[in-house]
VOMI-210009 format. One record per residue: residue in one letter; x, y, z negated of N, C-alpha, C in turn. Coordinates in steps of 0.05 Angstrom, whole numbers, padded with zeros to 5 digits, always signed. Layout:
REM residues N
aXYZXYZXYZ;...
***
This chain:
REM residues 131
q+01967+02934+03845+01959+02957+03829+01929+02958+03826;m+01920+02970+03804+01891+02973+03801+01886+03002+03791;c+01862+03010+03796+01854+03037+03789+01852+03040+03759;i+01859+03063+03749+01858+03068+03720+01829+03063+03710;r+01810+03072+03724+01782+03069+03715+01774+03040+03714;d+01782+03024+03734+01776+02996+03733+01789+02982+03710;r+01815+02989+03705+01829+02977+03683+01817+02985+03656;y+01809+03010+03654+01796+03020+03629+01770+03004+03624;q+01754+03001+03645+01728+02987+03641+01733+02958+03634;r+01752+02945+03646+01758+02917+03639+01767+02915+03610;r+01785+02932+03602+01797+02930+03576+01777+02938+03554;v+01763+02960+03558+01745+02970+03537+01717+02957+03538;h+01706+02955+03561+01679+02945+03563+01677+02916+03571;g+01698+02904+03581+01697+02876+03588+01682+02870+03614;d+01676+02890+03629+01663+02886+03654+01678+02899+03676;y+01669+02897+03701+01683+02909+03723+01663+02924+03740;k+01670+02948+03747+01653+02964+03764+01671+02980+03783;l+01667+02978+03808+01683+02992+03828+01677+03022+03826;d+01697+03038+03826+01694+03067+03825+01712+03079+03847;n+01700+03091+03867+01715+03102+03889+01728+03128+03883;s+01724+03140+03860+01735+03166+03853+01763+03163+03841;c+01774+03139+03839+01800+03135+03827+01822+03148+03844;t+01841+03161+03831+01862+03174+03847+01889+03165+03839;e+01892+03153+03815+01919+03146+03806+01920+03116+03799;m+01941+03103+03805+01944+03074+03801+01967+03070+03781;t+01962+03050+03763+01983+03044+03744+01978+03016+03731;e+01998+03004+03721+01996+02979+03707+02006+02981+03679;s+02021+03002+03672+02035+03004+03647+02022+03022+03626;m+01998+03032+03631+01986+03051+03613+01969+03036+03592;s+01969+03047+03568+01953+03036+03546+01924+03046+03548;t+01906+03033+03534+01878+03042+03533+01876+03071+03524;a+01891+03078+03503+01891+03106+03493+01899+03126+03515;d+01920+03119+03530+01929+03136+03552+01907+03139+03573;i+01893+03118+03579+01872+03118+03599+01849+03135+03589;k+01841+03132+03564+01819+03148+03553+01826+03177+03554;r+01851+03184+03547+01859+03213+03548+01857+03224+03576;m+01864+03208+03596+01863+03217+03623+01834+03221+03633;m+01815+03206+03621+01788+03207+03630+01772+03229+03617;i+01783+03242+03597+01768+03264+03584+01763+03286+03605;g+01738+03295+03605+01730+03316+03624+01723+03306+03651;k+01719+03280+03654+01714+03269+03681+01685+03263+03686;e+01670+03253+03666+01644+03242+03673+01625+03239+03649;i+01600+03246+03653+01579+03240+03634+01568+03213+03642;i+01570+03194+03624+01561+03167+03630+01531+03164+03629;k+01518+03174+03608+01489+03170+03605+01479+03192+03587;e+01454+03200+03592+01442+03222+03576+01413+03216+03570;m+01404+03227+03548+01375+03226+03541+01368+03254+03530;s+01348+03266+03540+01341+03293+03531+01312+03299+03536;d+01302+03318+03519+01275+03329+03524+01276+03358+03532;m+01300+03368+03538+01304+03396+03546+01294+03401+03575;n+01286+03426+03581+01279+03432+03609+01305+03431+03626;a+01302+03430+03652+01325+03425+03669+01347+03446+03667;e+01339+03472+03665+01359+03493+03664+01375+03492+03638;m+01360+03489+03616+01374+03487+03590+01391+03462+03588;l+01382+03440+03599+01398+03415+03599+01424+03419+03614;t+01423+03432+03637+01448+03437+03653+01467+03454+03637;e+01457+03476+03625+01474+03494+03610+01485+03480+03585;a+01469+03463+03571+01478+03449+03547+01500+03429+03555;k+01497+03414+03577+01518+03396+03585+01544+03411+03592;d+01541+03434+03605+01565+03450+03611+01579+03459+03586;i+01563+03467+03566+01575+03476+03540+01589+03453+03526;v+01577+03429+03526+01589+03405+03514+01616+03398+03528;i+01615+03397+03555+01639+03391+03570+01661+03411+03565;s+01654+03437+03565+01673+03458+03560+01685+03455+03532;g+01668+03449+03512+01678+03446+03484+01697+03423+03482;i+01691+03401+03495+01709+03378+03494+01735+03383+03508;e+01734+03394+03532+01758+03400+03548+01776+03420+03534;s+01765+03440+03521+01781+03461+03508+01794+03451+03482;n+01785+03428+03472+01796+03418+03447+01810+03391+03450;t+01818+03385+03475+01833+03361+03481+01862+03368+03486;a+01879+03355+03471+01908+03359+03475+01921+03332+03482;s+01947+03333+03485+01961+03308+03492+01958+03286+03470;t+01951+03295+03446+01947+03276+03424+01919+03265+03423;g+01901+03276+03439+01873+03267+03440+01854+03289+03434;l+01829+03282+03429+01808+03301+03424+01806+03308+03394;n+01806+03334+03388+01801+03343+03361+01770+03346+03359;m+01757+03325+03349+01728+03324+03348+01715+03345+03331;e+01728+03351+03308+01716+03372+03290+01716+03399+03304;a+01739+03406+03316+01740+03432+03330+01722+03433+03354;a+01719+03411+03368+01701+03411+03392+01673+03414+03383;a+01664+03400+03362+01637+03402+03352+01631+03431+03342;k+01650+03443+03328+01646+03471+03319+01644+03490+03343;n+01661+03486+03363+01660+03503+03386+01633+03501+03401;i+01624+03476+03404+01598+03471+03417+01575+03484+03401;k+01575+03480+03375+01554+03492+03357+01554+03522+03359;d+01578+03534+03356+01579+03564+03357+01569+03575+03384;t+01576+03562+03405+01567+03570+03432+01536+03568+03434;l+01525+03545+03425+01496+03542+03426+01482+03562+03408;d+01493+03567+03385+01480+03586+03366+01480+03614+03379;k+01501+03622+03393+01502+03648+03406+01482+03650+03429;k+01481+03629+03445+01464+03629+03469+01435+03625+03463;y+01428+03607+03445+01400+03600+03440+01389+03606+03412;g+01404+03620+03396+01396+03625+03369+01406+03604+03349;p+01405+03611+03323+01418+03593+03303+01403+03567+03297;s+01417+03552+03282+01409+03526+03271+01412+03502+03291;w+01433+03503+03308+01439+03480+03324+01457+03461+03308;h+01454+03436+03313+01471+03416+03300+01484+03399+03321;v+01510+03393+03316+01526+03377+03336+01539+03354+03322;i+01535+03330+03332+01548+03306+03322+01564+03295+03346;l+01589+03292+03342+01607+03282+03363+01624+03260+03350;g+01624+03237+03362+01641+03215+03351+01638+03189+03366;e+01648+03168+03353+01647+03141+03364+01633+03123+03344;g+01614+03107+03353+01602+03086+03336+01585+03097+03313;y+01565+03113+03319+01546+03122+03299+01518+03118+03308;s+01499+03119+03289+01471+03119+03296+01458+03143+03283;f+01434+03150+03290+01421+03173+03279+01391+03171+03279;d+01379+03186+03262+01350+03190+03260+01346+03218+03250;v+01338+03236+03268+01336+03264+03261+01309+03275+03269;s+01301+03297+03255+01277+03312+03263+01287+03338+03276;a+01277+03344+03299+01288+03367+03314+01264+03383+03326;q+01270+03407+03334+01250+03423+03348+01245+03411+03375;e+01221+03413+03385+01214+03403+03411+01230+03417+03433;k+01238+03402+03453+01253+03412+03476+01281+03422+03468;s+01293+03409+03448+01320+03418+03440+01340+03395+03435;v+01333+03371+03444+01351+03348+03438+01366+03339+03463;l+01391+03335+03459+01408+03323+03480+01426+03302+03467;y+01425+03278+03477+01443+03257+03468+01456+03246+03493;m+01482+03246+03493+01496+03236+03517+01522+03222+03509;y+01530+03204+03527+01556+03190+03524+01574+03204+03544;y+01598+03209+03535+01618+03223+03552+01642+03205+03556;n+01647+03197+03581+01669+03180+03588+01669+03153+03574;g+01647+03144+03565+01645+03118+03552+01659+03117+03525;a+01670+03139+03516+01685+03140+03491+01671+03155+03469;y+01656+03175+03476+01644+03193+03455+01614+03195+03459;g+01600+03194+03437+01572+03200+03436+01569+03228+03426;i+01552+03244+03439+01548+03272+03430+01518+03276+03427;l+01510+03285+03403+01482+03291+03397+01481+03320+03391;i+01464+03336+03405+01459+03364+03398+01429+03367+03395;y+01421+03383+03375+01393+03388+03370+01390+03413+03353;k+01367+03425+03355+01361+03449+03339+01340+03441+03319;a+01344+03449+03294+01325+03442+03272+01318+03467+03257;
***
């Protein structure tokens, strides 16, 4: 048996990394099943110019938005992005932009100290910024 995370990384990324946080073992799950199970588990990488307090709150808002819009069929990206944007607009004032997806690039102009770009579970890239 192998850990779901190890199997996911081999199948999707082609590399192997030991992860001691694995709790469930299986051999018969598809990559889609594994990705669905990993939603809400981990921020892989982030880049931001926000101050520490705002960064922590923004990451919590993003994670909450993703978790609340994930069903057994997968993530509803449009609803998650809208939820994240609405929450940021209420908390920090209007004109936040949220881009959530797979396989995109960007070049944006944003207000200083308002950009967060992060990968979530190796499956989704999330860009939030205020303009």
